[in-house]
C-alpha positions as YAML, in Angstrom:
chain: A
units: angstrom
residues:
- id: 1
  name: UNK
  ca: [-15.84, 34.15, -6.25]
- id: 2
  name: UNK
  ca: [-14.58, 35.46, -2.93]
- id: 3
  name: UNK
  ca: [-17.78, 34.20, -1.32]
- id: 4
  name: UNK
  ca: [-17.38, 30.67, -2.71]
- id: 5
  name: UNK
  ca: [-13.76, 30.43, -1.59]
- id: 6
  name: UNK
  ca: [-14.65, 31.74, 1.86]
- id: 7
  name: UNK
  ca: [-17.39, 29.12, 2.13]
- id: 8
  name: UNK
  ca: [-14.90, 26.43, 1.11]
- id: 9
  name: UNK
  ca: [-12.56, 27.75, 3.81]
- id: 10
  name: UNK
  ca: [-15.31, 27.27, 6.39]
- id: 11
  name: UNK
  ca: [-16.03, 23.76, 5.15]
- id: 12
  name: UNK
  ca: [-12.35, 22.82, 5.31]
- id: 13
  name: UNK
  ca: [-12.10, 24.26, 8.83]
- id: 14
  name: UNK
  ca: [-14.82, 21.85, 9.95]
- id: 15
  name: UNK
  ca: [-13.57, 18.86, 7.92]
- id: 16
  name: UNK
  ca: [-9.94, 19.07, 8.97]
- id: 17
  name: UNK
  ca: [-10.62, 17.35, 12.29]
- id: 18
  name: UNK
  ca: [-12.20, 14.33, 10.59]
- id: 19
  name: UNK
  ca: [-10.16, 13.78, 7.41]
- id: 20
  name: UNK
  ca: [-6.49, 13.06, 6.75]
- id: 21
  name: UNK
  ca: [-4.37, 15.68, 4.96]
- id: 22
  name: UNK
  ca: [-4.46, 13.97, 1.55]
- id: 23
  name: UNK
  ca: [-8.28, 13.96, 1.66]
- id: 24
  name: UNK
  ca: [-8.29, 17.62, 2.68]
- id: 25
  name: UNK
  ca: [-6.09, 18.40, -0.31]
- id: 26
  name: UNK
  ca: [-8.57, 16.59, -2.56]
- id: 27
  name: UNK
  ca: [-11.42, 18.65, -1.10]
- id: 28
  name: UNK
  ca: [-9.28, 21.78, -1.61]
- id: 29
  name: UNK
  ca: [-8.79, 20.94, -5.28]
- id: 30
  name: UNK
  ca: [-12.49, 20.29, -5.80]
- id: 31
  name: UNK
  ca: [-13.86, 23.30, -3.90]
- id: 32
  name: UNK
  ca: [-11.17, 25.98, -4.21]
- id: 33
  name: UNK
  ca: [-8.88, 25.39, -7.19]
- id: 34
  name: UNK
  ca: [-11.81, 25.01, -9.57]
- id: 35
  name: UNK
  ca: [-12.93, 28.55, -8.66]
- id: 36
  name: UNK
  ca: [-9.42, 29.99, -8.71]
- id: 37
  name: UNK
  ca: [-8.56, 28.60, -12.15]
- id: 38
  name: UNK
  ca: [-11.79, 29.65, -13.80]
- id: 39
  name: UNK
  ca: [-10.99, 32.81, -15.73]
- id: 40
  name: UNK
  ca: [-7.80, 33.62, -13.80]
- id: 41
  name: UNK
  ca: [-6.05, 34.51, -17.03]
- id: 42
  name: UNK
  ca: [-8.54, 37.40, -17.30]
- id: 43
  name: UNK
  ca: [-9.05, 38.53, -13.71]
- id: 44
  name: UNK
  ca: [-5.55, 37.64, -12.45]
- id: 45
  name: UNK
  ca: [-4.12, 40.90, -13.71]
- id: 46
  name: UNK
  ca: [-7.20, 43.05, -13.16]
- id: 47
  name: UNK
  ca: [-7.26, 44.25, -9.58]
- id: 48
  name: UNK
  ca: [-4.48, 44.11, -7.01]
- id: 49
  name: UNK
  ca: [-7.02, 44.41, -4.20]
- id: 50
  name: UNK
  ca: [-9.08, 41.44, -5.41]
- id: 51
  name: UNK
  ca: [-5.96, 39.37, -6.02]
- id: 52
  name: UNK
  ca: [-4.58, 40.12, -2.55]
- id: 53
  name: UNK
  ca: [-7.91, 39.34, -0.87]
- id: 54
  name: UNK
  ca: [-8.21, 35.97, -2.57]
- id: 55
  name: UNK
  ca: [-4.55, 35.15, -1.91]
- id: 56
  name: UNK
  ca: [-5.15, 35.86, 1.80]
- id: 57
  name: UNK
  ca: [-8.06, 33.42, 1.86]
- id: 58
  name: UNK
  ca: [-5.96, 30.83, 0.03]
- id: 59
  name: UNK
  ca: [-3.16, 31.24, 2.60]
- id: 60
  name: UNK
  ca: [-5.70, 30.75, 5.39]
- id: 61
  name: UNK
  ca: [-6.93, 27.55, 3.74]
- id: 62
  name: UNK
  ca: [-3.38, 26.21, 3.41]
- id: 63
  name: UNK
  ca: [-2.78, 26.88, 7.11]
- id: 64
  name: UNK
  ca: [-6.03, 25.10, 7.97]
- id: 65
  name: UNK
  ca: [-5.12, 22.02, 5.93]
- id: 66
  name: UNK
  ca: [-1.67, 21.74, 7.47]
- id: 67
  name: UNK
  ca: [-2.82, 22.57, 11.05]
- id: 68
  name: UNK
  ca: [-0.34, 25.44, 11.13]
- id: 69
  name: UNK
  ca: [-0.59, 28.49, 13.39]
- id: 70
  name: UNK
  ca: [-2.36, 31.57, 12.08]
- id: 71
  name: UNK
  ca: [0.85, 33.60, 11.62]
- id: 72
  name: UNK
  ca: [3.03, 30.85, 10.09]
- id: 73
  name: UNK
  ca: [4.77, 31.36, 6.75]
- id: 74
  name: UNK
  ca: [2.43, 30.13, 4.01]
- id: 75
  name: UNK
  ca: [5.13, 29.82, 1.32]
- id: 76
  name: UNK
  ca: [6.76, 26.90, 3.12]
- id: 77
  name: UNK
  ca: [3.39, 25.22, 3.48]
- id: 78
  name: UNK
  ca: [2.72, 25.44, -0.26]
- id: 79
  name: UNK
  ca: [5.99, 23.61, -0.89]
- id: 80
  name: UNK
  ca: [5.23, 21.02, 1.79]
- id: 81
  name: UNK
  ca: [1.74, 20.30, 0.44]
- id: 82
  name: UNK
  ca: [2.85, 20.60, -3.22]
- id: 83
  name: UNK
  ca: [0.15, 23.15, -3.99]
- id: 84
  name: UNK
  ca: [0.60, 26.19, -6.24]
- id: 85
  name: UNK
  ca: [-0.11, 29.60, -4.78]
- id: 86
  name: UNK
  ca: [-2.35, 32.07, -6.58]
- id: 87
  name: UNK
  ca: [0.50, 33.82, -8.42]
- id: 88
  name: UNK
  ca: [1.79, 30.52, -9.76]
- id: 89
  name: UNK
  ca: [-1.71, 29.37, -10.75]
- id: 90
  name: UNK
  ca: [-1.98, 32.57, -12.80]
- id: 91
  name: UNK
  ca: [1.44, 32.06, -14.39]
- id: 92
  name: UNK
  ca: [0.62, 28.41, -15.17]
- id: 93
  name: UNK
  ca: [-2.62, 29.39, -16.90]
- id: 94
  name: UNK
  ca: [-0.84, 32.06, -18.96]
- id: 95
  name: UNK
  ca: [1.92, 29.56, -19.86]
- id: 96
  name: UNK
  ca: [-0.76, 27.10, -21.00]
- id: 97
  name: UNK
  ca: [-2.34, 29.87, -23.09]
- id: 98
  name: UNK
  ca: [1.03, 30.58, -24.70]
- id: 99
  name: UNK
  ca: [1.59, 26.87, -25.43]
- id: 100
  name: UNK
  ca: [-1.81, 26.66, -27.10]
- id: 101
  name: UNK
  ca: [-0.94, 29.79, -29.09]
- id: 102
  name: UNK
  ca: [2.35, 28.21, -30.19]
- id: 103
  name: UNK
  ca: [0.50, 25.10, -31.35]
- id: 104
  name: UNK
  ca: [-2.24, 27.17, -33.10]
- id: 105
  name: UNK
  ca: [-4.96, 25.68, -30.88]
- id: 106
  name: UNK
  ca: [-6.61, 29.00, -29.99]
- id: 107
  name: UNK
  ca: [-9.44, 30.74, -31.86]
- id: 108
  name: UNK
  ca: [-8.43, 33.17, -34.58]
- id: 109
  name: UNK
  ca: [-9.24, 36.17, -32.36]
- id: 110
  name: UNK
  ca: [-5.96, 35.47, -30.50]
- id: 111
  name: UNK
  ca: [-3.80, 35.59, -33.66]
- id: 112
  name: UNK
  ca: [-2.89, 39.24, -33.18]
- id: 113
  name: UNK
  ca: [-2.27, 39.08, -29.45]
- id: 114
  name: UNK
  ca: [1.35, 37.87, -29.74]
- id: 115
  name: UNK
  ca: [3.88, 38.58, -32.48]
- id: 116
  name: UNK
  ca: [6.48, 36.01, -33.44]
- id: 117
  name: UNK
  ca: [9.92, 37.28, -34.36]
- id: 118
  name: UNK
  ca: [9.75, 35.21, -37.54]
- id: 119
  name: UNK
  ca: [6.87, 37.39, -38.70]
- id: 120
  name: UNK
  ca: [8.98, 40.55, -38.40]
- id: 121
  name: UNK
  ca: [12.14, 39.53, -40.22]
- id: 122
  name: UNK
  ca: [14.20, 36.47, -41.11]
- id: 123
  name: UNK
  ca: [17.60, 37.83, -40.07]
- id: 124
  name: UNK
  ca: [19.60, 35.88, -37.54]
- id: 125
  name: UNK
  ca: [19.89, 38.44, -34.73]
- id: 126
  name: UNK
  ca: [20.78, 38.06, -31.05]
- id: 127
  name: UNK
  ca: [17.18, 38.64, -30.06]
- id: 128
  name: UNK
  ca: [15.96, 35.97, -32.47]
- id: 129
  name: UNK
  ca: [18.22, 33.32, -31.00]
- id: 130
  name: UNK
  ca: [17.10, 34.07, -27.44]
- id: 131
  name: UNK
  ca: [13.40, 34.85, -27.94]
- id: 132
  name: UNK
  ca: [10.45, 33.52, -29.92]
- id: 133
  name: UNK
  ca: [8.06, 36.45, -29.45]
- id: 134
  name: UNK
  ca: [8.38, 40.20, -29.41]
- id: 135
  name: UNK
  ca: [7.91, 41.78, -26.00]
- id: 136
  name: UNK
  ca: [5.66, 44.76, -26.65]
- id: 137
  name: UNK
  ca: [6.85, 48.07, -25.26]
- id: 138
  name: UNK
  ca: [4.58, 49.01, -22.44]
- id: 139
  name: UNK
  ca: [5.31, 52.14, -20.47]
- id: 140
  name: UNK
  ca: [2.45, 52.10, -17.98]
- id: 141
  name: UNK
  ca: [2.11, 49.57, -15.18]
- id: 142
  name: UNK
  ca: [-1.46, 48.76, -16.19]
- id: 143
  name: UNK
  ca: [-0.34, 48.02, -19.75]
- id: 144
  name: UNK
  ca: [2.36, 45.71, -18.38]
- id: 145
  name: UNK
  ca: [-0.42, 43.55, -16.92]
- id: 146
  name: UNK
  ca: [-1.79, 42.75, -20.39]
- id: 147
  name: UNK
  ca: [-1.72, 39.24, -21.84]
- id: 148
  name: UNK
  ca: [0.50, 40.39, -24.68]
- id: 149
  name: UNK
  ca: [3.18, 41.52, -22.23]
- id: 150
  name: UNK
  ca: [2.85, 39.02, -19.37]
- id: 151
  name: UNK
  ca: [2.41, 36.05, -21.70]
- id: 152
  name: UNK
  ca: [5.66, 36.70, -23.55]
- id: 153
  name: UNK
  ca: [7.56, 37.34, -20.29]
- id: 154
  name: UNK
  ca: [6.36, 34.08, -18.73]
- id: 155
  name: UNK
  ca: [6.96, 32.11, -21.93]
- id: 156
  name: UNK
  ca: [10.50, 33.40, -22.32]
- id: 157
  name: UNK
  ca: [11.28, 32.50, -18.68]
- id: 158
  name: UNK
  ca: [10.49, 28.82, -19.30]
- id: 159
  name: UNK
  ca: [13.10, 26.25, -20.29]
- id: 160
  name: UNK
  ca: [13.33, 25.50, -24.02]
- id: 161
  name: UNK
  ca: [12.95, 21.74, -23.42]
- id: 162
  name: UNK
  ca: [9.69, 22.39, -21.62]
- id: 163
  name: UNK
  ca: [8.25, 24.48, -24.46]
- id: 164
  name: UNK
  ca: [8.54, 21.72, -27.08]
- id: 165
  name: UNK
  ca: [6.64, 19.10, -25.05]
- id: 166
  name: UNK
  ca: [3.12, 18.03, -26.04]
- id: 167
  name: UNK
  ca: [0.44, 19.93, -24.14]
- id: 168
  name: UNK
  ca: [-0.50, 17.17, -21.71]
- id: 169
  name: UNK
  ca: [3.16, 16.75, -20.68]
- id: 170
  name: UNK
  ca: [3.74, 20.51, -20.71]
- id: 171
  name: UNK
  ca: [0.99, 21.06, -18.11]
- id: 172
  name: UNK
  ca: [2.49, 18.58, -15.67]
- id: 173
  name: UNK
  ca: [6.11, 19.66, -16.13]
- id: 174
  name: UNK
  ca: [5.24, 23.34, -15.99]
- id: 175
  name: UNK
  ca: [3.43, 22.81, -12.69]
- id: 176
  name: UNK
  ca: [6.49, 20.97, -11.36]
- id: 177
  name: UNK
  ca: [8.66, 23.83, -12.60]
- id: 178
  name: UNK
  ca: [6.66, 26.32, -10.54]
- id: 179
  name: UNK
  ca: [6.56, 24.00, -7.51]
- id: 180
  name: UNK
  ca: [10.35, 23.59, -7.61]
- id: 181
  name: UNK
  ca: [10.77, 27.34, -7.20]
- id: 182
  name: UNK
  ca: [9.50, 27.18, -3.59]
...
């Protein structure tokens, strides 16, 4: 994947002198985002080295698209171009996974990945009014990168009004939610 994104970076470096910014963003979405989104819910928490390497290439691409200097702050450029960075792409994909889990749209193999508080007890507790899922206790940092832990943390950080939207609206509003944090 690193090779494909690096090749896309080279293509964008050559195209940027001939295309306007909105066309470059379209090329970015077709050549780069498709590779970044594919399987990010699995590899996004796997290796810090791989994640950092790919994020560096993504930052370079954003600087190329916006004609910014090599050492400029990439976070401001993401906001300007309205593009999610790699961390937010990962969080968006996990949030979409959680929404599909909530709507029972996932295969049965995912049924035991997350535990709803309703399945534990029916008492009206403080935790039940503030949370939908149980955050599993994970002591090790590697265990805290699991879907069961990260998924619940991301889901609980989202606004309640966002969670009840249909999936096609949820995707758009969740992306806007992450973009507004820049």
